[in-house]
C-alpha positions as CSV (number, residue, x, y, z in Angstrom):
1,X,17.2,74.5,81.9
2,X,15.0,77.3,80.7
3,X,15.0,76.0,77.2
4,X,14.3,72.5,78.3
5,X,11.4,73.6,80.5
6,X,9.9,75.5,77.6
7,X,10.2,72.6,75.3
8,X,8.8,70.2,77.9
9,X,5.7,72.4,78.3
10,X,4.9,71.9,74.6
11,X,5.1,68.1,74.7
12,X,1.6,67.2,75.9
13,X,-0.2,69.5,73.5
14,X,2.1,68.4,70.6
15,X,1.6,64.8,71.3
16,X,-2.2,65.2,71.3
17,X,-2.1,67.2,68.1
18,X,0.1,64.7,66.4
19,X,-2.0,61.8,67.6
20,X,-5.2,63.4,66.3
21,X,-3.7,64.5,63.0
22,X,-1.7,61.3,62.5
23,X,1.0,63.4,60.8
24,X,4.2,61.5,60.1
25,X,6.9,62.6,57.8
26,X,7.8,59.0,56.7
27,X,6.3,55.8,57.9
28,X,8.3,53.3,60.0
29,X,7.0,50.0,58.9
30,X,8.9,47.1,60.6
31,X,12.0,46.6,62.6
32,X,13.6,44.4,60.0
33,X,12.3,45.9,56.7
34,X,14.8,48.3,55.1
35,X,13.6,51.9,55.0
36,X,12.0,53.4,51.9
37,X,12.2,56.8,50.3
38,X,10.3,58.4,47.5
39,X,11.7,57.9,44.0
40,X,13.0,61.3,42.7
41,X,12.0,60.5,39.2
42,X,8.4,60.0,40.1
43,X,8.0,63.2,42.1
44,X,7.9,61.2,45.4
45,X,4.8,59.1,44.4
46,X,6.6,55.7,44.3
47,X,8.5,54.4,47.3
48,X,11.8,52.6,46.7
49,X,13.8,50.5,49.1
50,X,17.0,52.1,50.3
51,X,19.9,50.3,51.9
52,X,23.5,51.3,52.7
53,X,22.8,54.8,51.6
54,X,25.6,56.3,53.8
55,X,28.4,53.9,53.1
56,X,29.9,55.7,50.1
57,X,33.2,57.7,50.5
58,X,31.5,61.2,50.6
59,X,28.9,60.3,53.2
60,X,31.3,58.4,55.3
61,X,33.2,61.7,55.7
62,X,30.0,63.8,56.0
63,X,28.3,61.9,58.8
64,X,31.4,62.0,61.0
65,X,32.6,65.6,60.4
66,X,31.9,68.8,62.3
67,X,29.4,71.4,61.1
68,X,29.3,75.1,61.7
69,X,25.6,75.3,61.6
70,X,23.3,77.9,63.3
71,X,20.4,76.7,65.5
72,X,17.3,76.7,63.3
73,X,15.5,78.9,65.8
74,X,18.1,81.6,65.1
75,X,17.6,81.6,61.4
76,X,16.4,85.3,61.5
77,X,19.0,86.5,63.9
78,X,21.4,89.1,62.6
79,X,24.4,87.5,64.3
80,X,23.5,83.9,65.1
81,X,25.7,82.1,67.6
82,X,27.8,79.5,65.7
83,X,29.5,76.6,67.4
84,X,30.8,73.4,65.9
85,X,28.3,70.5,66.0
86,X,28.4,66.9,65.2
87,X,25.9,65.4,62.7
88,X,24.0,64.0,65.6
89,X,23.7,67.5,67.1
90,X,22.6,69.0,63.8
91,X,20.0,66.3,63.5
92,X,18.8,67.0,67.0
93,X,18.4,70.7,66.3
94,X,16.4,70.0,63.1
95,X,14.3,67.4,64.9
96,X,13.3,69.8,67.7
97,X,12.7,72.6,65.3
98,X,10.5,70.6,62.9
99,X,8.4,69.2,65.8
100,X,8.0,72.4,67.9
101,X,8.0,75.2,65.4
102,X,4.3,76.2,64.9
103,X,4.7,76.7,61.2
104,X,7.3,74.2,60.1
105,X,5.9,71.2,62.1
106,X,3.3,70.8,59.4
107,X,5.8,70.9,56.6
108,X,6.6,67.4,55.4
109,X,9.9,68.6,54.0
110,X,11.1,70.5,57.1
111,X,13.6,67.9,58.3
112,X,15.2,67.4,54.9
113,X,15.4,71.1,54.2
114,X,16.9,71.8,57.7
115,X,19.5,69.0,57.3
116,X,20.4,70.1,53.8
117,X,20.9,73.7,55.0
118,X,23.0,72.6,58.0
119,X,25.2,70.2,56.1
120,X,25.6,72.3,52.9
121,X,26.0,69.4,50.5
122,X,28.4,67.4,52.5
123,X,26.0,64.5,52.8
124,X,23.9,63.1,49.9
125,X,20.1,63.5,49.9
126,X,19.7,59.7,50.0
127,X,21.8,59.4,53.2
128,X,20.0,62.4,54.7
129,X,16.7,60.7,53.9
130,X,17.6,57.9,56.3
131,X,18.0,60.4,59.1
132,X,14.8,62.1,58.0
133,X,13.0,58.8,58.4
134,X,14.6,58.3,61.8
135,X,13.3,61.7,63.0
136,X,9.8,60.7,61.8
137,X,10.1,57.4,63.7
138,X,10.9,59.3,66.8
139,X,8.0,61.6,66.2
140,X,5.7,58.7,65.8
141,X,6.8,56.6,68.8
142,X,8.8,58.8,71.2
143,X,7.6,62.4,70.9
144,X,7.1,62.9,74.7
145,X,10.5,61.4,75.4
146,X,12.5,63.1,72.6
147,X,11.0,66.6,72.2
148,X,12.8,68.0,75.3
149,X,16.1,66.6,74.2
150,X,16.7,64.2,71.2
151,X,20.2,63.4,72.5
152,X,19.1,62.6,76.0
153,X,19.4,59.0,77.3
154,X,15.6,59.0,77.9
155,X,15.0,59.6,74.2
156,X,17.6,57.0,73.2
157,X,16.0,54.4,75.4
158,X,12.7,55.0,73.8
159,X,14.2,55.1,70.3
160,X,15.8,51.7,71.0
161,X,12.4,50.1,71.7
162,X,11.3,51.1,75.2
163,X,8.0,52.4,73.9
164,X,4.5,51.0,73.4
165,X,1.8,51.4,70.8
166,X,-1.2,49.3,69.7
167,X,0.7,48.6,66.5
168,X,3.8,47.5,68.3
169,X,3.0,46.5,71.9
170,X,6.4,44.9,72.2
171,X,8.1,48.2,71.4
172,X,9.6,49.5,68.2
173,X,13.3,50.1,67.7
174,X,13.9,53.1,65.4
175,X,17.6,52.3,65.0
176,X,16.9,49.0,63.1
177,X,15.4,50.6,60.0
178,X,17.9,53.5,60.2
179,X,20.9,51.1,60.3
180,X,19.4,49.2,57.3
181,X,18.8,52.4,55.4
182,X,22.2,54.0,56.2
183,X,24.4,51.0,56.5
184,X,26.1,52.7,59.4
185,X,25.4,49.9,61.9
186,X,25.2,52.3,64.9
187,X,25.6,50.4,68.2
188,X,24.1,52.9,70.7
189,X,21.2,50.5,71.6
190,X,23.7,47.7,72.3
191,X,25.8,50.0,74.4
192,X,22.7,51.2,76.3
193,X,21.6,47.6,77.1
194,X,25.2,46.8,78.3
195,X,25.3,49.9,80.5
196,X,28.2,51.2,78.4
197,X,26.6,54.2,76.7
198,X,28.4,57.3,77.7
199,X,27.0,59.8,75.2
200,X,27.0,60.5,71.5
201,X,30.4,61.3,70.0
202,X,31.2,65.0,70.2
203,X,32.1,67.0,67.1
204,X,35.7,66.6,65.9
205,X,36.1,70.4,66.3
206,X,35.1,72.2,69.5
207,X,34.1,75.7,70.5
208,X,33.1,78.6,68.4
209,X,33.4,78.4,64.7
210,X,36.4,80.2,63.1
């Protein structure tokens, strides 16, 4: 509860700063348009359409395995606490760190760097790029709802379209471009609408890392 209270206290100031600065890691363009990522061969200057980025054999294993990753906030700790985490939990840690850290929140590569460090090559950069875009989408549309807890139902509801902006008064669903980009076809929004969502899948392994 202490951590959540601390994070919640940062939300109004962060939301105002991000609104004024207009800082977004990657843009979320439309609910039906596949996500785009910078082309590596052009140094990130040309955007290319990416679809089904996580459907290859390597990434199918990587996105559903457990990770023994430290919390990004403990990166300087001599003996960080290590527990097994799902990819969703790793992504949640990176999302909070890259939004709330006073230095890293202005680094456009923070989310990708954090995800790559946590997953240690188990997931391709292209697949991680889809998750990076999803974090940016949440940062743009759902910062107040998601900063305290990216895996909370309140955040999921907003990410599934229960939000409002002048650009999208009807609401913007961040899972649609993510599903197009990754090819994973996650059904959390459908489960939420049906009253059947009971939480994100836990890591395959549990407890402290070996």
